[in-house]
All heavy atoms as TSV, in Angstrom:
chain	resi	resn	atom	element	x	y	z
A	1	LEU	N	N	24.125	82.277	47.603
A	1	LEU	CA	C	24.324	81.915	49.008
A	1	LEU	C	C	25.105	83.068	49.658
A	1	LEU	O	O	26.154	83.460	49.178
A	1	LEU	CB	C	25.081	80.615	49.121
A	1	LEU	CG	C	25.089	79.916	50.453
A	1	LEU	CD1	C	23.681	79.497	50.848
A	1	LEU	CD2	C	25.987	78.731	50.432
A	2	VAL	N	N	24.613	83.546	50.775
A	2	VAL	CA	C	25.281	84.616	51.528
A	2	VAL	C	C	25.772	84.000	52.844
A	2	VAL	O	O	25.025	83.305	53.514
A	2	VAL	CB	C	24.311	85.787	51.800
A	2	VAL	CG1	C	25.000	86.839	52.671
A	2	VAL	CG2	C	23.811	86.377	50.495
A	3	VAL	N	N	27.037	84.238	53.151
A	3	VAL	CA	C	27.627	83.747	54.400
A	3	VAL	C	C	27.856	84.905	55.322
A	3	VAL	O	O	28.464	85.927	54.968
A	3	VAL	CB	C	28.986	83.051	54.094
A	3	VAL	CG1	C	29.596	82.536	55.388
A	3	VAL	CG2	C	28.802	81.920	53.089
A	4	ARG	N	N	27.322	84.790	56.554
A	4	ARG	CA	C	27.481	85.828	57.577
A	4	ARG	C	C	27.998	85.216	58.849
A	4	ARG	O	O	27.453	84.204	59.258
A	4	ARG	CB	C	26.153	86.554	57.852
A	4	ARG	CG	C	25.620	87.294	56.691
A	4	ARG	CD	C	24.360	88.083	57.061
A	4	ARG	NE	N	23.462	87.438	57.998
A	4	ARG	CZ	C	22.410	86.687	57.650
A	4	ARG	NH1	N	22.100	86.509	56.402
A	4	ARG	NH2	N	21.682	86.137	58.584
A	5	PRO	N	N	28.995	85.755	59.471
A	5	PRO	CA	C	29.835	86.845	58.956
A	5	PRO	C	C	30.730	86.360	57.833
A	5	PRO	O	O	31.015	85.168	57.712
A	5	PRO	CB	C	30.652	87.268	60.195
A	5	PRO	CG	C	30.724	86.042	61.031
A	5	PRO	CD	C	29.443	85.278	60.797
A	6	ALA	N	N	31.196	87.303	57.038
A	6	ALA	CA	C	32.028	86.950	55.878
A	6	ALA	C	C	33.429	86.496	56.329
A	6	ALA	O	O	34.123	85.764	55.630
A	6	ALA	CB	C	32.150	88.148	54.938
A	7	VAL	N	N	33.873	86.963	57.492
A	7	VAL	CA	C	35.197	86.616	58.015
A	7	VAL	C	C	35.038	86.217	59.486
A	7	VAL	O	O	34.320	86.872	60.233
A	7	VAL	CB	C	36.161	87.835	57.937
A	7	VAL	CG1	C	37.470	87.524	58.571
A	7	VAL	CG2	C	36.339	88.271	56.483
A	8	LEU	N	N	35.691	85.151	59.856
A	8	LEU	CA	C	35.730	84.731	61.244
A	8	LEU	C	C	37.095	85.093	61.821
A	8	LEU	O	O	38.134	84.772	61.215
A	8	LEU	CB	C	35.514	83.246	61.418
A	8	LEU	CG	C	34.149	82.692	61.074
A	8	LEU	CD1	C	34.118	81.193	61.260
A	8	LEU	CD2	C	33.083	83.340	61.926
A	9	ASN	N	N	37.102	85.735	62.975
A	9	ASN	CA	C	38.372	86.069	63.649
A	9	ASN	C	C	38.305	85.419	65.037
A	9	ASN	O	O	37.538	85.865	65.872
A	9	ASN	CB	C	38.551	87.578	63.755
A	9	ASN	CG	C	39.848	87.948	64.410
A	9	ASN	OD1	O	40.522	87.135	65.028
A	9	ASN	ND2	N	40.241	89.223	64.273
A	10	PHE	N	N	39.109	84.419	65.250
A	10	PHE	CA	C	39.103	83.714	66.509
A	10	PHE	C	C	39.982	84.408	67.525
A	10	PHE	O	O	40.031	83.985	68.696
A	10	PHE	CB	C	39.572	82.262	66.298
A	10	PHE	CG	C	38.543	81.418	65.655
A	10	PHE	CD1	C	38.509	81.253	64.273
A	10	PHE	CD2	C	37.576	80.728	66.408
A	10	PHE	CE1	C	37.552	80.444	63.667
A	10	PHE	CE2	C	36.638	79.927	65.811
A	10	PHE	CZ	C	36.607	79.786	64.444
A	11	GLY	N	N	40.698	85.443	67.116
A	11	GLY	CA	C	41.555	86.151	68.027
A	11	GLY	C	C	42.704	85.274	68.486
A	11	GLY	O	O	43.144	84.388	67.774
A	12	GLU	N	N	43.189	85.501	69.711
A	12	GLU	CA	C	44.269	84.688	70.233
A	12	GLU	C	C	43.682	83.440	70.892
A	12	GLU	O	O	42.810	83.543	71.766
A	12	GLU	CB	C	45.071	85.474	71.264
A	12	GLU	CG	C	45.838	86.615	70.633
A	12	GLU	CD	C	46.759	87.302	71.638
A	12	GLU	OE1	O	47.219	86.652	72.618
A	12	GLU	OE2	O	47.000	88.496	71.450
A	13	VAL	N	N	44.183	82.290	70.458
A	13	VAL	CA	C	43.727	81.013	71.016
A	13	VAL	C	C	44.961	80.281	71.507
A	13	VAL	O	O	45.915	80.101	70.761
A	13	VAL	CB	C	42.974	80.194	69.948
A	13	VAL	CG1	C	42.538	78.839	70.517
A	13	VAL	CG2	C	41.777	80.939	69.438
A	14	THR	N	N	44.942	79.817	72.731
A	14	THR	CA	C	46.041	79.047	73.287
A	14	THR	C	C	46.140	77.706	72.581
A	14	THR	O	O	45.133	77.066	72.324
A	14	THR	CB	C	45.817	78.842	74.779
A	14	THR	OG1	O	45.674	80.113	75.426
A	14	THR	CG2	C	46.968	78.100	75.435
A	15	ALA	N	N	47.371	77.278	72.285
A	15	ALA	CA	C	47.583	76.010	71.624
A	15	ALA	C	C	46.865	74.882	72.351
A	15	ALA	O	O	46.975	74.781	73.566
A	15	ALA	CB	C	49.098	75.729	71.497
A	16	GLY	N	N	46.157	74.055	71.588
A	16	GLY	CA	C	45.455	72.951	72.151
A	16	GLY	C	C	44.058	73.273	72.679
A	16	GLY	O	O	43.306	72.374	72.999
A	17	GLN	N	N	43.721	74.549	72.780
A	17	GLN	CA	C	42.405	74.944	73.252
A	17	GLN	C	C	41.423	75.037	72.097
A	17	GLN	O	O	41.773	75.670	71.079
A	17	GLN	CB	C	42.483	76.268	73.992
A	17	GLN	CG	C	43.241	76.225	75.272
A	17	GLN	CD	C	42.640	75.234	76.273
A	17	GLN	OE1	O	41.444	75.297	76.546
A	17	GLN	NE2	N	43.463	74.356	76.838
A	18	PRO	N	N	40.248	74.463	72.195
A	18	PRO	CA	C	39.272	74.593	71.103
A	18	PRO	C	C	38.591	75.962	71.120
A	18	PRO	O	O	38.483	76.625	72.145
A	18	PRO	CB	C	38.262	73.489	71.433
A	18	PRO	CG	C	38.315	73.340	72.912
A	18	PRO	CD	C	39.759	73.635	73.295
A	19	ALA	N	N	38.175	76.376	69.961
A	19	ALA	CA	C	37.385	77.597	69.795
A	19	ALA	C	C	36.332	77.358	68.720
A	19	ALA	O	O	36.574	76.626	67.763
A	19	ALA	CB	C	38.284	78.766	69.395
A	20	SER	N	N	35.156	77.938	68.893
A	20	SER	CA	C	34.067	77.714	67.952
A	20	SER	C	C	33.362	79.038	67.656
A	20	SER	O	O	33.258	79.898	68.555
A	20	SER	CB	C	33.023	76.770	68.525
A	20	SER	OG	O	33.570	75.508	68.772
A	21	GLN	N	N	32.903	79.163	66.443
A	21	GLN	CA	C	32.057	80.292	66.039
A	21	GLN	C	C	31.011	79.763	65.079
A	21	GLN	O	O	31.238	78.768	64.379
A	21	GLN	CB	C	32.867	81.402	65.400
A	21	GLN	CG	C	33.788	82.118	66.353
A	21	GLN	CD	C	34.376	83.382	65.747
A	21	GLN	OE1	O	33.763	84.016	64.890
A	21	GLN	NE2	N	35.530	83.724	66.224
A	22	GLN	N	N	29.897	80.461	65.016
A	22	GLN	CA	C	28.804	80.022	64.154
A	22	GLN	C	C	28.673	80.924	62.949
A	22	GLN	O	O	28.828	82.138	63.028
A	22	GLN	CB	C	27.505	80.003	64.950
A	22	GLN	CG	C	26.403	79.227	64.291
A	22	GLN	CD	C	25.189	79.071	65.210
A	22	GLN	OE1	O	24.702	80.046	65.750
A	22	GLN	NE2	N	24.723	77.865	65.336
A	23	LEU	N	N	28.426	80.289	61.786
A	23	LEU	CA	C	28.147	80.983	60.531
A	23	LEU	C	C	26.689	80.794	60.170
A	23	LEU	O	O	26.100	79.741	60.472
A	23	LEU	CB	C	28.959	80.417	59.381
A	23	LEU	CG	C	30.450	80.613	59.320
A	23	LEU	CD1	C	31.016	79.849	58.128
A	23	LEU	CD2	C	30.770	82.089	59.218
A	24	THR	N	N	26.115	81.764	59.497
A	24	THR	CA	C	24.773	81.628	58.934
A	24	THR	C	C	24.878	81.639	57.418
A	24	THR	O	O	25.501	82.519	56.846
A	24	THR	CB	C	23.877	82.805	59.399
A	24	THR	OG1	O	23.791	82.768	60.829
A	24	THR	CG2	C	22.469	82.671	58.797
A	25	LEU	N	N	24.259	80.611	56.817
A	25	LEU	CA	C	24.205	80.520	55.345
A	25	LEU	C	C	22.790	80.883	54.932
A	25	LEU	O	O	21.838	80.244	55.374
A	25	LEU	CB	C	24.547	79.097	54.917
A	25	LEU	CG	C	25.834	78.478	55.434
A	25	LEU	CD1	C	25.951	77.034	55.011
A	25	LEU	CD2	C	27.042	79.280	54.922
A	26	SER	N	N	22.651	81.909	54.094
A	26	SER	CA	C	21.332	82.342	53.621
A	26	SER	C	C	21.202	82.091	52.127
A	26	SER	O	O	22.043	82.577	51.364
A	26	SER	CB	C	21.128	83.839	53.918
A	26	SER	OG	O	21.240	84.103	55.287
A	27	ASN	N	N	20.192	81.374	51.736
A	27	ASN	CA	C	19.985	81.074	50.317
A	27	ASN	C	C	18.993	82.105	49.762
A	27	ASN	O	O	17.809	82.061	50.041
A	27	ASN	CB	C	19.425	79.674	50.147
A	27	ASN	CG	C	19.273	79.292	48.680
A	27	ASN	OD1	O	19.429	80.117	47.800
A	27	ASN	ND2	N	18.974	78.042	48.436
A	28	ARG	N	N	19.509	83.011	48.977
A	28	ARG	CA	C	18.681	84.044	48.353
A	28	ARG	C	C	18.334	83.688	46.893
A	28	ARG	O	O	17.766	84.512	46.194
A	28	ARG	CB	C	19.404	85.395	48.409
A	28	ARG	CG	C	19.594	85.838	49.835
A	28	ARG	CD	C	20.076	87.238	49.918
A	28	ARG	NE	N	20.246	87.660	51.303
A	28	ARG	CZ	C	20.886	88.743	51.687
A	28	ARG	NH1	N	21.419	89.506	50.766
A	28	ARG	NH2	N	21.008	89.023	52.939
A	29	GLY	N	N	18.687	82.514	46.481
A	29	GLY	CA	C	18.412	82.074	45.123
A	29	GLY	C	C	17.067	81.389	45.008
A	29	GLY	O	O	16.233	81.430	45.902
A	30	GLU	N	N	16.883	80.717	43.856
A	30	GLU	CA	C	15.600	80.065	43.567
A	30	GLU	C	C	15.691	78.538	43.599
A	30	GLU	O	O	14.713	77.874	43.339
A	30	GLU	CB	C	15.108	80.527	42.192
A	30	GLU	CG	C	14.836	82.013	42.149
A	30	GLU	CD	C	14.381	82.498	40.791
A	30	GLU	OE1	O	14.090	81.659	39.917
A	30	GLU	OE2	O	14.302	83.729	40.597
A	31	ALA	N	N	16.878	78.005	43.923
A	31	ALA	CA	C	17.068	76.553	43.989
A	31	ALA	C	C	17.746	76.193	45.287
A	31	ALA	O	O	18.454	77.011	45.896
A	31	ALA	CB	C	17.920	76.096	42.816
A	32	THR	N	N	17.554	74.951	45.712
A	32	THR	CA	C	18.222	74.481	46.907
A	32	THR	C	C	19.716	74.394	46.657
A	32	THR	O	O	20.146	73.971	45.599
A	32	THR	CB	C	17.662	73.104	47.305
A	32	THR	OG1	O	16.281	73.245	47.630
A	32	THR	CG2	C	18.406	72.523	48.520
A	33	VAL	N	N	20.500	74.819	47.649
A	33	VAL	CA	C	21.946	74.763	47.542
A	33	VAL	C	C	22.450	73.749	48.597
A	33	VAL	O	O	22.039	73.770	49.724
A	33	VAL	CB	C	22.606	76.152	47.852
A	33	VAL	CG1	C	24.098	76.067	47.872
A	33	VAL	CG2	C	22.112	77.171	46.828
A	34	ARG	N	N	23.320	72.869	48.150
A	34	ARG	CA	C	23.915	71.873	49.057
A	34	ARG	C	C	25.373	72.265	49.257
A	34	ARG	O	O	26.161	72.328	48.317
A	34	ARG	CB	C	23.804	70.487	48.484
A	34	ARG	CG	C	24.354	69.411	49.422
A	34	ARG	CD	C	23.728	68.066	49.089
A	34	ARG	NE	N	24.364	66.973	49.780
A	34	ARG	CZ	C	24.059	66.581	51.016
A	34	ARG	NH1	N	23.095	67.224	51.655
A	34	ARG	NH2	N	24.665	65.568	51.582
A	35	VAL	N	N	25.754	72.486	50.506
A	35	VAL	CA	C	27.128	72.821	50.872
A	35	VAL	C	C	27.740	71.552	51.454
A	35	VAL	O	O	27.247	71.001	52.426
A	35	VAL	CB	C	27.165	73.982	51.884
A	35	VAL	CG1	C	28.604	74.304	52.278
A	35	VAL	CG2	C	26.453	75.196	51.350
A	36	VAL	N	N	28.801	71.084	50.806
A	36	VAL	CA	C	29.377	69.797	51.196
A	36	VAL	C	C	30.707	69.902	51.907
A	36	VAL	O	O	31.184	68.928	52.501
A	36	VAL	CB	C	29.540	68.857	49.967
A	36	VAL	CG1	C	28.185	68.533	49.413
A	36	VAL	CG2	C	30.424	69.465	48.925
A	37	GLY	N	N	31.350	71.053	51.887
A	37	GLY	CA	C	32.647	71.182	52.560
A	37	GLY	C	C	33.101	72.609	52.602
A	37	GLY	O	O	32.486	73.498	52.041
A	38	GLY	N	N	34.184	72.814	53.294
A	38	GLY	CA	C	34.779	74.133	53.419
A	38	GLY	C	C	36.252	74.049	53.162
A	38	GLY	O	O	36.827	72.959	53.083
A	39	THR	N	N	36.909	75.179	53.065
A	39	THR	CA	C	38.359	75.180	52.883
A	39	THR	C	C	39.008	76.000	53.985
A	39	THR	O	O	38.412	76.922	54.529
A	39	THR	CB	C	38.742	75.766	51.505
A	39	THR	OG1	O	38.273	77.124	51.456
A	39	THR	CG2	C	38.164	74.984	50.379
A	40	ALA	N	N	40.234	75.649	54.250
A	40	ALA	CA	C	41.036	76.402	55.240
A	40	ALA	C	C	42.485	76.311	54.791
A	40	ALA	O	O	42.884	75.310	54.190
A	40	ALA	CB	C	40.875	75.821	56.631
A	41	ASP	N	N	43.245	77.313	55.081
A	41	ASP	CA	C	44.654	77.293	54.660
A	41	ASP	C	C	45.569	76.803	55.755
A	41	ASP	O	O	46.779	76.809	55.598
A	41	ASP	CB	C	45.088	78.674	54.148
A	41	ASP	CG	C	44.973	79.755	55.231
A	41	ASP	OD1	O	44.584	79.443	56.354
A	41	ASP	OD2	O	45.253	80.912	54.912
A	42	CYS	N	N	45.009	76.355	56.873
A	42	CYS	CA	C	45.878	75.913	57.990
A	42	CYS	C	C	45.689	74.476	58.382
A	42	CYS	O	O	46.409	73.978	59.228
A	42	CYS	CB	C	45.615	76.821	59.206
A	42	CYS	SG	S	43.914	76.698	59.794
A	43	GLY	N	N	44.681	73.791	57.846
A	43	GLY	CA	C	44.455	72.415	58.213
A	43	GLY	C	C	43.960	72.244	59.634
A	43	GLY	O	O	44.055	71.156	60.190
A	44	CYS	N	N	43.442	73.306	60.238
A	44	CYS	CA	C	43.051	73.226	61.632
A	44	CYS	C	C	41.574	73.566	61.886
A	44	CYS	O	O	41.138	73.677	62.999
A	44	CYS	CB	C	43.926	74.171	62.462
A	44	CYS	SG	S	43.849	75.861	61.889
A	45	VAL	N	N	40.805	73.719	60.812
A	45	VAL	CA	C	39.414	74.114	60.958
A	45	VAL	C	C	38.509	72.951	60.538
A	45	VAL	O	O	38.757	72.287	59.528
A	45	VAL	CB	C	39.104	75.358	60.074
A	45	VAL	CG1	C	37.619	75.678	60.109
A	45	VAL	CG2	C	39.935	76.524	60.534
A	46	THR	N	N	37.490	72.687	61.334
A	46	THR	CA	C	36.548	71.642	61.002
A	46	THR	C	C	35.123	72.227	60.907
A	46	THR	O	O	34.800	73.206	61.588
A	46	THR	CB	C	36.519	70.507	62.063
A	46	THR	OG1	O	36.103	71.042	63.300
A	46	THR	CG2	C	37.888	69.858	62.188
A	47	THR	N	N	34.364	71.639	60.057
A	47	THR	CA	C	32.945	72.031	59.901
A	47	THR	C	C	32.128	70.753	59.981
A	47	THR	O	O	31.739	70.205	58.965
A	47	THR	CB	C	32.753	72.786	58.571
A	47	THR	OG1	O	33.336	72.022	57.495
A	47	THR	CG2	C	33.322	74.151	58.585
A	48	ASP	N	N	31.897	70.289	61.189
A	48	ASP	CA	C	31.193	69.023	61.423
A	48	ASP	C	C	29.758	69.057	60.954
A	48	ASP	O	O	29.149	68.001	60.806
A	48	ASP	CB	C	31.246	68.665	62.909
A	48	ASP	CG	C	32.649	68.426	63.399
A	48	ASP	OD1	O	33.522	68.039	62.609
A	48	ASP	OD2	O	32.904	68.633	64.588
A	49	ASP	N	N	29.168	70.230	60.803
A	49	ASP	CA	C	27.756	70.350	60.436
A	49	ASP	C	C	27.488	70.182	58.935
A	49	ASP	O	O	26.375	70.282	58.495
A	49	ASP	CB	C	27.220	71.716	60.868
A	49	ASP	CG	C	27.298	71.890	62.387
A	49	ASP	OD1	O	27.136	70.915	63.106
A	49	ASP	OD2	O	27.542	73.046	62.841
A	50	LEU	N	N	28.570	69.924	58.170
A	50	LEU	CA	C	28.413	69.748	56.723
A	50	LEU	C	C	28.424	68.266	56.419
A	50	LEU	O	O	29.066	67.489	57.104
A	50	LEU	CB	C	29.536	70.453	55.991
A	50	LEU	CG	C	29.604	71.969	56.208
A	50	LEU	CD1	C	30.774	72.558	55.451
A	50	LEU	CD2	C	28.309	72.641	55.757
A	51	PRO	N	N	27.732	67.869	55.344
A	51	PRO	CA	C	27.013	68.665	54.376
A	51	PRO	C	C	25.641	69.123	54.935
A	51	PRO	O	O	25.103	68.565	55.843
A	51	PRO	CB	C	26.819	67.702	53.194
A	51	PRO	CG	C	26.848	66.357	53.783
A	51	PRO	CD	C	27.742	66.437	55.013
A	52	VAL	N	N	25.152	70.211	54.286
A	52	VAL	CA	C	23.879	70.780	54.615
A	52	VAL	C	C	23.195	71.292	53.362
A	52	VAL	O	O	23.883	71.770	52.475
A	52	VAL	CB	C	24.009	71.906	55.695
A	52	VAL	CG1	C	24.743	73.095	55.149
A	52	VAL	CG2	C	22.652	72.316	56.223
A	53	SER	N	N	21.907	71.160	53.286
A	53	SER	CA	C	21.118	71.710	52.174
A	53	SER	C	C	20.319	72.909	52.675
A	53	SER	O	O	19.724	72.841	53.749
A	53	SER	CB	C	20.187	70.651	51.590
A	53	SER	OG	O	20.904	69.618	51.005
A	54	VAL	N	N	20.318	73.973	51.866
A	54	VAL	CA	C	19.615	75.165	52.237
A	54	VAL	C	C	18.610	75.502	51.137
A	54	VAL	O	O	18.971	75.758	50.006
A	54	VAL	CB	C	20.563	76.375	52.419
A	54	VAL	CG1	C	19.831	77.591	52.983
A	54	VAL	CG2	C	21.743	76.010	53.322
A	55	ALA	N	N	17.332	75.432	51.488
A	55	ALA	CA	C	16.252	75.700	50.518
A	55	ALA	C	C	16.155	77.181	50.202
A	55	ALA	O	O	16.645	78.032	50.975
A	55	ALA	CB	C	14.937	75.192	51.077
A	56	PRO	N	N	15.563	77.531	49.048
A	56	PRO	CA	C	15.403	78.935	48.695
A	56	PRO	C	C	14.680	79.703	49.799
A	56	PRO	O	O	13.697	79.229	50.398
A	56	PRO	CB	C	14.544	78.898	47.429
A	56	PRO	CG	C	14.760	77.548	46.865
A	56	PRO	CD	C	14.980	76.642	48.037
A	57	GLY	N	N	15.235	80.871	50.172
A	57	GLY	CA	C	14.635	81.700	51.211
A	57	GLY	C	C	14.904	81.236	52.624
A	57	GLY	O	O	14.455	81.851	53.579
A	58	GLU	N	N	15.663	80.159	52.772
A	58	GLU	CA	C	15.930	79.606	54.108
A	58	GLU	C	C	17.378	79.915	54.544
A	58	GLU	O	O	18.192	80.356	53.748
A	58	GLU	CB	C	15.717	78.090	54.124
A	58	GLU	CG	C	14.317	77.660	53.779
A	58	GLU	CD	C	13.306	78.049	54.859
A	58	GLU	OE1	O	13.655	78.060	56.046
A	58	GLU	OE2	O	12.163	78.328	54.489
A	59	GLU	N	N	17.624	79.661	55.822
A	59	GLU	CA	C	18.957	79.835	56.394
A	59	GLU	C	C	19.361	78.538	57.099
A	59	GLU	O	O	18.511	77.787	57.560
A	59	GLU	CB	C	18.999	80.963	57.399
A	59	GLU	CG	C	18.761	82.346	56.827
A	59	GLU	CD	C	18.903	83.431	57.865
A	59	GLU	OE1	O	18.814	83.145	59.099
A	59	GLU	OE2	O	19.108	84.572	57.447
A	60	ALA	N	N	20.660	78.330	57.186
A	60	ALA	CA	C	21.214	77.244	57.985
A	60	ALA	C	C	22.367	77.818	58.783
A	60	ALA	O	O	23.087	78.693	58.334
A	60	ALA	CB	C	21.698	76.095	57.072
A	61	ARG	N	N	22.507	77.287	59.967
A	61	ARG	CA	C	23.618	77.737	60.817
A	61	ARG	C	C	24.566	76.547	60.998
A	61	ARG	O	O	24.124	75.423	61.278
A	61	ARG	CB	C	23.112	78.209	62.177
A	61	ARG	CG	C	22.382	79.537	62.001
A	61	ARG	CD	C	21.783	80.022	63.333
A	61	ARG	NE	N	21.135	81.307	63.134
A	61	ARG	CZ	C	19.923	81.470	62.612
A	61	ARG	NH1	N	19.232	80.422	62.206
A	61	ARG	NH2	N	19.410	82.673	62.497
A	62	ILE	N	N	25.864	76.832	60.845
A	62	ILE	CA	C	26.879	75.792	61.025
A	62	ILE	C	C	27.939	76.302	61.984
A	62	ILE	O	O	28.238	77.491	62.035
A	62	ILE	CB	C	27.522	75.324	59.704
A	62	ILE	CG1	C	28.244	76.488	59.018
A	62	ILE	CG2	C	26.468	74.730	58.772
A	62	ILE	CD1	C	29.108	76.048	57.856
A	63	TRP	N	N	28.496	75.372	62.737
A	63	TRP	CA	C	29.589	75.702	63.651
A	63	TRP	C	C	30.935	75.461	62.949
A	63	TRP	O	O	31.106	74.431	62.283
A	63	TRP	CB	C	29.537	74.843	64.893
A	63	TRP	CG	C	28.457	75.331	65.834
A	63	TRP	CD1	C	27.199	74.825	65.942
A	63	TRP	CD2	C	28.567	76.401	66.753
A	63	TRP	NE1	N	26.496	75.540	66.880
A	63	TRP	CE2	C	27.316	76.523	67.378
A	63	TRP	CE3	C	29.581	77.299	67.093
A	63	TRP	CZ2	C	27.065	77.468	68.359
A	63	TRP	CZ3	C	29.341	78.246	68.039
A	63	TRP	CH2	C	28.084	78.338	68.685
A	64	VAL	N	N	31.810	76.394	63.104
A	64	VAL	CA	C	33.197	76.242	62.620
A	64	VAL	C	C	34.090	76.111	63.860
A	64	VAL	O	O	34.053	76.966	64.753
A	64	VAL	CB	C	33.641	77.459	61.784
A	64	VAL	CG1	C	35.066	77.318	61.348
A	64	VAL	CG2	C	32.728	77.646	60.573
A	65	ARG	N	N	34.792	75.019	63.912
A	65	ARG	CA	C	35.606	74.729	65.065
A	65	ARG	C	C	37.114	74.838	64.722
A	65	ARG	O	O	37.560	74.277	63.734
A	65	ARG	CB	C	35.308	73.334	65.609
A	65	ARG	CG	C	33.939	73.251	66.223
A	65	ARG	CD	C	33.513	71.817	66.469
A	65	ARG	NE	N	32.168	71.732	67.013
A	65	ARG	CZ	C	31.068	71.863	66.274
A	65	ARG	NH1	N	31.160	72.124	65.009
A	65	ARG	NH2	N	29.873	71.777	66.849
A	66	LEU	N	N	37.815	75.573	65.533
A	66	LEU	CA	C	39.240	75.776	65.330
A	66	LEU	C	C	39.981	74.849	66.291
A	66	LEU	O	O	39.712	74.809	67.504
A	66	LEU	CB	C	39.644	77.222	65.633
A	66	LEU	CG	C	41.124	77.570	65.604
A	66	LEU	CD1	C	41.643	77.457	64.172
A	66	LEU	CD2	C	41.395	78.918	66.184
A	67	ARG	N	N	40.913	74.052	65.733
A	67	ARG	CA	C	41.760	73.210	66.562
A	67	ARG	C	C	43.186	73.785	66.454
A	67	ARG	O	O	43.880	73.546	65.475
A	67	ARG	CB	C	41.754	71.763	66.073
A	67	ARG	CG	C	40.406	71.082	66.285
A	67	ARG	CD	C	40.405	69.695	65.787
A	67	ARG	NE	N	40.665	69.731	64.317
A	67	ARG	CZ	C	40.541	68.684	63.526
A	67	ARG	NH1	N	40.259	67.514	64.011
A	67	ARG	NH2	N	40.732	68.787	62.215
A	68	SER	N	N	43.556	74.547	67.417
A	68	SER	CA	C	44.880	75.208	67.359
A	68	SER	C	C	45.973	74.242	67.655
A	68	SER	O	O	45.809	73.236	68.385
A	68	SER	CB	C	44.916	76.397	68.348
A	68	SER	OG	O	44.742	75.917	69.663
A	69	ARG	N	N	47.121	74.510	67.090
A	69	ARG	CA	C	48.305	73.608	67.283
A	69	ARG	C	C	49.329	74.275	68.148
A	69	ARG	O	O	49.387	75.406	68.319
A	69	ARG	CB	C	48.933	73.317	65.925
A	69	ARG	CG	C	47.952	72.612	65.023
A	69	ARG	CD	C	48.607	72.324	63.716
A	69	ARG	NE	N	47.593	71.884	62.779
A	69	ARG	CZ	C	47.817	71.643	61.538
A	69	ARG	NH1	N	49.024	71.796	61.044
A	69	ARG	NH2	N	46.875	71.240	60.740
């Protein structure tokens, strides 16, 4: 599974203001991959589009939402 972009930079976000960016998941393998969650070190990122299954040779796009404190 390839994730593009590899790093999301939300820049400066005012506290309480939402910010969103989209990731593309590309399955270059030979089996379907199911992505069920993500991790964050701040407790402020949500990935409402998960879980998602990505078939071989296919792509899925998911939104990552930042909830700033």
